[in-house]
C-alpha positions in Angstrom: 29.7 -11.0 -9.2 27.4 -10.8 -6.1 29.5 -8.1 -4.6 29.1 -5.9 -7.5 25.2 -6.6 -7.7 25.1 -5.4 -4.0 27.2 -2.6 -4.7 25.0 -1.5 -7.4 22.0 -1.8 -5.2 23.5 0.4 -2.6 24.7 3.2 -5.0 21.1 3.2 -6.7 19.2 3.3 -3.3 21.8 6.2 -2.1 21.2 8.0 -5.4 17.4 7.6 -5.3 17.1 8.6 -1.8 19.2 11.8 -2.1 16.9 12.8 -5.1 13.6 11.9 -3.4 14.8 13.8 -0.2 16.1 17.0 -2.0 12.6 17.4 -3.6 10.5 17.1 -0.3 9.3 20.8 0.7 10.2 21.9 4.1 6.5 21.7 5.3 6.5 18.0 4.9 9.9 17.1 6.2 8.6 16.6 9.8 5.6 14.2 8.8 7.6 12.2 6.5 10.4 11.6 9.1 8.0 9.5 11.1 7.7 7.1 7.9 11.6 7.0 7.7 11.9 6.2 11.4 9.8 3.1 10.9 11.9 2.1 7.8 15.1 2.6 9.7 13.4 0.4 12.5 13.1 -2.1 9.9 17.0 -1.7 8.8 17.9 -2.2 12.7 16.1 -5.6 12.7 17.6 -6.8 9.2 20.9 -5.6 10.5 20.6 -7.7 13.5 19.5 -10.7 11.3 22.3 -10.2 9.0 25.1 -10.0 12.0 23.5 -13.3 13.3 23.5 -15.2 10.1 26.8 -14.0 8.8 29.7 -16.5 8.1 32.6 -14.0 7.7 34.1 -11.3 9.7 33.5 -8.7 6.9 29.9 -9.3 7.0 29.6 -9.2 11.0 31.2 -5.7 11.1 29.2 -4.1 8.1 25.9 -5.6 9.7 27.2 -4.0 13.1 27.9 -0.6 11.3 24.5 -0.8 10.0 22.9 -1.4 13.3 25.0 1.7 14.9 24.1 3.8 11.9 20.3 3.1 11.8 19.9 3.3 15.4 21.6 6.7 15.3 19.0 7.7 12.5 16.0 6.5 14.5 16.8 8.0 17.7 18.1 11.3 16.0 14.6 11.2 14.0 12.6 10.9 17.1 14.4 13.6 18.8 13.8 16.2 16.0 9.9 15.0 15.4 9.5 15.4 19.3 11.3 19.0 18.9 9.1 20.1 16.0 6.0 18.7 17.9 6.9 20.6 21.1 6.7 23.9 19.1 3.1 23.4 18.5 2.4 23.2 22.3 1.0 25.9 24.3 3.6 27.6 26.5 2.7 27.9 30.2 
């Protein structure tokens, strides 16, 4: 029963996330990326805690996958934000 509840929350979060991101205008994409990077940073911390407190190997592997994917999201987000901000710098 607990697995079904967690799966429901995951599917709901994925659907809501997709709907929200699809409705963001392109002018707001880069400023909002810094906020999503902060949320992904919190996800990394939560995944680390989940890996440390997990009792079975499935939880450990899912936590590890969450760490890897959230870290990729944070690094990629900062790279895109840095590139977009670089477009506004004066060229020498």
